[in-house]
C-alpha atoms as one frame of an Amber mdcrd trajectory, in Angstrom:
protein
 169.501 118.864 113.652 166.239 120.530 114.511 168.043 123.064 116.666 170.488
 123.837 113.858 167.626 124.369 111.405 165.907 126.678 113.895 169.087 128.715
 114.303 169.569 128.948 110.541 166.036 130.358 110.231 166.675 132.891 112.989
 169.838 134.094 111.278 168.025 134.306 107.953 165.533 136.667 109.595 168.375
 139.101 110.245 169.825 138.468 106.777 172.817 136.348 107.777 173.335 133.778
 104.987 174.065 130.108 105.800 177.571 130.325 104.346 178.472 132.707 107.188
 177.488 130.131 109.819 179.486 127.241 111.269 177.823 124.895 113.751 180.002
 123.113 116.303 179.005 119.476 116.871 180.629 116.865 119.166 182.263 114.013
 117.246 180.117 111.142 118.439 178.898 108.797 115.712 175.492 110.481 115.883
 177.138 113.890 115.619 179.119 112.827 112.563 175.965 111.511 110.884 174.233
 114.817 111.664 177.177 116.590 110.043 176.783 114.451 106.926 173.123 115.424
 106.559 173.648 119.102 107.370 176.552 119.446 104.949 174.383 117.878 102.227
 171.971 120.775 102.839 174.741 123.358 102.525 175.008 123.943 106.285 178.620
 124.041 107.480 179.647 121.976 110.493 182.600 122.102 112.857 183.362 118.737
 114.462 184.912 119.011 117.911 186.218 116.671 120.637 188.248 114.637 118.142
 190.774 112.440 119.959 191.210 109.468 117.616 191.915 108.836 113.951 188.573
 107.100 113.402 186.743 110.265 114.498 188.792 112.452 112.167 188.478 110.077
 109.210 184.737 109.535 109.680 184.173 113.291 109.963 186.175 113.845 106.771
 184.148 111.180 104.969 180.985 112.929 106.176 182.174 116.154 104.559 182.534
 118.212 107.736 183.818 121.705 107.004 186.152 121.848 110.025 187.614 119.071
 112.200 189.149 120.155 115.512 191.758 118.145 117.432 192.809 119.090 120.981
 196.553 118.449 121.004 197.298 119.259 124.633 194.360 117.368 126.084 195.427
 114.152 124.368 199.006 114.717 125.544 197.827 115.225 129.128 195.793 112.012
 128.994 198.793 110.080 127.698 200.976 111.291 130.570 198.666 109.744 133.141
 197.217 106.705 131.375 198.210 103.678 129.340 196.488 101.115 127.160 195.285
 103.213 124.229 196.517 101.662 120.945 196.946 104.957 119.093 198.733 106.577
 122.017 201.027 103.584 122.465 201.875 103.525 118.756 202.896 107.188 118.902
 204.976 106.564 122.019 206.850 103.667 120.417 207.777 105.967 117.558 208.960
 108.647 119.979 206.118 110.955 118.926 203.763 113.144 120.898 200.294 111.548
 120.564 198.492 114.854 120.050 200.859 116.058 117.347 200.866 112.591 115.764
 197.078 112.589 115.490 197.014 116.013 113.839 199.681 114.908 111.370 197.865
 111.688 110.515 194.480 113.391 110.146 195.951 116.167 107.992 197.634 113.643
 105.705 194.430 111.614 105.387 192.318 114.653 104.529 194.746 116.010 101.964
 195.872 112.721 100.427 192.333 111.587  99.673 190.851 114.906  98.620 188.374
 115.538 101.421 187.052 119.078 101.641 187.496 119.320 105.426 189.876 121.806
 107.025 191.837 120.637 110.062 192.087 122.763 113.197 194.641 122.171 115.961
 193.643 123.442 119.409 194.837 123.133 123.029 198.278 124.326 121.942 200.566
 124.429 124.980 203.818 126.009 123.751 205.468 127.586 120.736 207.137 124.287
 119.800 203.661 122.892 119.175 203.047 125.721 116.725 206.329 125.073 114.918
 205.602 121.344 114.708 202.184 122.013 113.177 203.170 124.614 110.607 201.081
 123.948 107.524 197.934 122.751 109.293 194.844 124.605 108.084 194.014 126.373
 111.367 195.681 126.739 114.770 193.969 128.073 117.890 196.743 129.441 120.085
 196.595 131.220 123.462 197.637 134.865 123.499 200.710 134.144 125.641 202.048
 131.760 122.993 201.422 134.276 120.221 203.320 136.855 122.277 206.132 134.355
 122.795 206.315 133.797 119.052 206.339 137.531 118.435 209.178 138.110 120.897
 211.328 135.130 119.916 214.142 135.023 117.393 214.479 131.788 115.442 217.888
 131.231 113.827 217.821 129.124 110.650 219.691 126.271 112.359 217.429 126.146
 115.432 215.663 122.828 116.019 212.215 124.409 115.761 212.759 126.593 112.706
 210.002 128.140 110.649 209.757 125.254 108.227 206.452 123.886 106.994 205.886
 120.454 108.554 202.515 119.593 106.984 201.806 119.950 103.277 199.769 118.306
 100.518 203.052 117.045  99.076 204.064 115.258 102.277 200.509 113.948 102.664
 200.702 112.303  99.247 203.581 110.088 100.385 202.027 109.077 103.725 201.045
 105.409 103.939 197.823 104.240 105.583 196.879 100.687 106.482 193.884  98.983
 104.894 192.107  99.131 108.258 192.453 102.922 108.279 190.978 103.289 104.794
 187.629 101.639 105.479 184.315 103.323 104.851 183.508 104.076 108.466 180.203
 102.855 109.868 178.905 102.818 113.428 180.325  99.387 114.221 183.833 100.019
 112.890 183.806 103.478 114.475 182.855 102.167 117.922 185.387  99.349 117.672
 188.203 101.762 116.818 187.503 104.255 119.609 190.256 103.762 122.171 190.166
 104.603 125.890 191.587 108.088 125.374 188.924 109.105 122.855 186.096 107.539
 124.866 187.098 109.245 128.106 187.966 112.648 126.669 184.838 112.738 124.509
 182.668 111.938 127.538 184.396 114.671 129.541 183.774 117.167 126.755 180.107
 116.251 126.495 179.672 116.657 130.255 181.296 120.074 130.033 178.947 121.103
 127.216 175.924 119.971 129.227 177.036 121.912 132.300 177.730 125.052 130.267
 174.322 124.851 128.589 172.638 124.503 131.970 174.435 127.579 133.329 173.514
 129.631 130.257 169.859 128.615 130.561 169.873 129.554 134.241 171.428 132.926
 133.427 168.864 133.730 130.754 166.126 132.620 133.126 167.199 135.406 135.474
 167.293 138.180 132.878 164.486 137.181 130.494 161.921 138.463 129.965 163.279
 141.919 130.740 161.274 144.143 133.104 158.401 146.209 131.712 157.951 143.971
 128.680
């Protein structure tokens, strides 16, 4: 939180208001609690590395501005692993686990009036885009956007341009009592399945390595010569 406050001050010095800023935070329990406090101060947060419903629901309860789910990464994990309750539930229903998580999180956010916007990322093909039509934000690779631009979609095609996610459909979605708890650290940790634990850890390691490389780069160029 201290780093976020420092960055807000730096941007204020160049007259960039807080409402123009969005701070990306990993969706650990500590990160979600930081989001809760920052949002209460009017600082917008973007929760990333969300791979389970408990992460999405807890982030929504915290008032996070944006919640990002990586569809393709969860799908890839499911192809090579077993034993995650959420993944297995989606499989039994014949659903893709990444798409199923986005759908469930969207319905939760919109059914219960949370302010959060849901972002779907790690999109792997145009069918993913069609299946997620209606979600608040989609991050799509350029090649998929080009594929969408070049494709013709007849009205009777399986993946037609029909909205799949909407506040109306969210209103009729049923959640279990266990999914509607007020999330705390214990319930959050208990609900984190193997997929979320592993993928979150991988994401955090990647962040740490990227930060180290950036610091090394700046160490080579700063301070500039003759200063």
